[in-house]
KETOR-497684 format. One line per 5 residues: number of its first residue (from 1); their letters; for each residue x, y, z of C-alpha. Coordinates in steps of 0.2 Angstrom, whole numbers. Layout:
N
NUM> a> X:Y:Z | ... $
//
This chain:
280
1> mlkkt> -141:68:123 | -136:74:106 | -150:84:103 | -149:91:121 | -131:95:118 $
6> iaglc> -134:103:102 | -149:113:110 | -137:119:123 | -123:125:111 | -136:133:100 $
11> laala> -144:143:115 | -125:147:120 | -122:154:103 | -138:164:104 | -133:172:120 $
16> apgfc> -115:175:114 | -110:194:115 | -114:201:97 | -123:186:90 | -138:199:86 $
21> gdsrp> -133:216:80 | -140:232:87 | -157:236:80 | -154:253:74 | -154:257:56 $
26> dakpv> -138:265:58 | -129:253:68 | -115:243:62 | -117:223:63 | -109:216:78 $
31> knkti> -97:200:74 | -104:183:80 | -89:177:90 | -96:159:92 | -90:145:81 $
36> ilatt> -99:129:81 | -89:115:76 | -95:97:72 | -83:84:73 | -79:66:74 $
41> tsvqd> -75:59:91 | -57:53:88 | -49:70:88 | -58:75:104 | -54:58:113 $
46> tglld> -37:60:109 | -35:77:115 | -28:86:100 | -44:95:98 | -43:104:114 $
51> vliaa> -25:109:110 | -30:116:92 | -44:126:99 | -34:133:114 | -22:139:101 $
56> fqksg> -35:146:90 | -43:155:104 | -28:163:111 | -32:179:100 | -48:181:109 $
61> eyvvk> -58:184:93 | -68:169:92 | -74:154:105 | -76:137:96 | -89:127:103 $
66> svaag> -86:108:97 | -99:94:96 | -90:78:95 | -103:65:87 | -94:54:74 $
71> sgqam> -93:59:56 | -111:53:51 | -119:63:65 | -107:78:62 | -113:79:44 $
76> qlgrt> -130:78:48 | -128:94:59 | -120:101:43 | -137:97:34 | -147:106:45 $
81> geadl> -136:121:48 | -133:119:66 | -115:119:62 | -103:132:55 | -89:119:49 $
86> llvhs> -85:101:50 | -69:91:55 | -73:73:48 | -66:57:42 | -77:48:31 $
91> pddek> -73:52:12 | -88:44:3 | -100:54:14 | -89:70:12 | -90:69:-6 $
96> qfiee> -109:67:-5 | -111:81:7 | -102:92:-5 | -111:86:-21 | -127:89:-12 $
101> gygke> -124:107:-9 | -124:107:9 | -103:110:10 | -90:118:1 | -70:120:1 $
106> rttfm> -67:102:7 | -49:100:12 | -40:84:18 | -26:90:30 | -21:76:40 $
111> hndfv> -22:58:44 | -18:43:55 | -23:25:52 | -36:11:59 | -30:-4:68 $
116> vlgpa> -38:-21:72 | -38:-24:91 | -42:-39:101 | -38:-50:116 | -20:-56:119 $
121> sdpak> -28:-74:117 | -33:-70:99 | -45:-84:97 | -48:-80:78 | -29:-81:75 $
126> ikgek> -28:-65:65 | -11:-59:73 | 0:-55:58 | -12:-55:45 | -6:-42:31 $
131> kaada> -24:-37:24 | -38:-32:37 | -52:-40:26 | -43:-57:29 | -43:-53:47 $
136> fakia> -60:-49:48 | -66:-65:37 | -56:-76:50 | -65:-66:65 | -80:-71:57 $
141> aagal> -77:-89:53 | -70:-91:71 | -87:-85:78 | -78:-73:89 | -85:-57:98 $
146> fvsrg> -84:-41:88 | -89:-23:95 | -94:-11:82 | -97:7:85 | -113:6:74 $
151> dksgt> -116:24:75 | -113:29:56 | -97:37:60 | -81:36:48 | -74:22:59 $
156> nkkel> -91:13:57 | -91:16:39 | -74:9:37 | -77:-6:47 | -92:-10:36 $
161> klwea> -82:-9:20 | -69:-22:27 | -84:-33:31 | -90:-31:13 | -71:-35:7 $
166> akakp> -71:-49:18 | -86:-56:10 | -89:-62:28 | -103:-56:41 | -102:-61:60 $
171> aadky> -116:-71:68 | -130:-58:75 | -126:-65:94 | -107:-62:90 | -108:-44:84 $
176> iesgq> -111:-29:96 | -116:-11:91 | -110:1:105 | -119:16:98 | -105:26:107 $
181> gmaat> -88:36:103 | -72:28:100 | -66:28:118 | -82:20:125 | -81:6:112 $
186> vmman> -64:2:115 | -67:0:134 | -83:-11:129 | -72:-22:118 | -59:-23:132 $
191> ekeay> -72:-28:145 | -79:-42:133 | -62:-48:127 | -68:-45:109 | -61:-39:92 $
196> lladr> -64:-21:85 | -59:-8:73 | -51:8:80 | -40:22:75 | -23:20:81 $
201> ssfls> -23:38:91 | -37:34:101 | -30:17:106 | -13:24:111 | -21:37:121 $
206> lkksv> -30:22:130 | -17:9:129 | -13:10:148 | -31:7:152 | -34:-9:143 $
211> alqil> -28:-25:138 | -31:-26:121 | -18:-28:107 | -15:-22:89 | -17:-39:80 $
216> cende> -17:-31:62 | -10:-16:55 | -1:-6:41 | -12:-12:28 | -17:3:15 $
221> allnr> -35:-1:18 | -33:6:34 | -28:23:31 | -39:37:39 | -39:54:32 $
226> ysvil> -47:70:41 | -54:84:31 | -61:101:36 | -77:106:27 | -86:123:27 $
231> vntek> -105:123:28 | -113:131:12 | -120:149:18 | -130:150:2 | -140:136:10 $
236> fpkvn> -139:142:28 | -137:161:28 | -136:161:47 | -120:150:48 | -105:160:56 $
241> aegar> -96:161:39 | -83:173:45 | -78:162:61 | -79:146:51 | -68:154:38 $
246> affdf> -55:159:52 | -54:142:61 | -53:133:42 | -38:144:38 | -30:140:57 $
251> llskk> -32:122:54 | -22:124:36 | -8:135:44 | 9:132:48 | 5:134:66 $
256> tkklv> -7:118:66 | 5:109:56 | 18:111:70 | 5:108:84 | -1:91:74 $
261> akygv> 17:86:72 | 22:87:90 | 5:81:99 | 9:64:106 | 27:64:105 $
266> ekygk> 32:67:123 | 19:55:130 | 19:40:116 | 36:42:107 | 28:48:91 $
271> plfty> 14:60:84 | -4:53:85 | -7:61:69 | 3:66:53 | -1:83:44 $
276> dypak> -3:82:25 | -8:100:19 | 5:111:11 | 6:123:25 | 5:142:20 $
//
């Protein structure tokens, strides 16, 4: 499905007005108006990305085509030159992406946090645990069911780090990999009355639809930072560098800071994300 989505977006980009310039020697190159953004599912599932893209596109200068596929898959698109820029939340992978020369100008600009969710019955008795790793150790020891995204996303990478810190591992029959995005994984865990790691923003956006509860939170290890990265044009000359730069700068602007600061306040009583970057 992901490959079909990418293929469709690439065809759309190729068909966009001005993607190819006039073939006449004296013709001026026509600007590529399509920007391909590869991103994590949490900013898509919460609705924030739609708000940011709509605000950016008001000028009519560019059209943003987003592919929400988890940080791991988003960075893979960057490694093949199929995206112009990335919006991801997997710090170690992001640093490696830059070091390998696939990206440049990585800037962390906002954050939310992860929470450990579970059924109200809380069979592993983790409610109130101050350390997420301790909560994970209890889940494994109790033989409780755990649903993982299992998709190499930023959330999945954070979860695996917590299991490592817990020095524990769930039994094979108690560990389910959904292979899906955040919203779908939350719904699966809810149906199975299982534990899982989720970003708080996605949970709040789904709270009315599920019976799961936040059982462990506010551990420093659960901080979840988001970065924007430009794909390196030296490796991929066909990347829409001008469009990517325009959206990159927009995400680091005062306008985006204001949008992020108020997003979720009306519906949830507080913003779903916290903007960190010093606005221009």
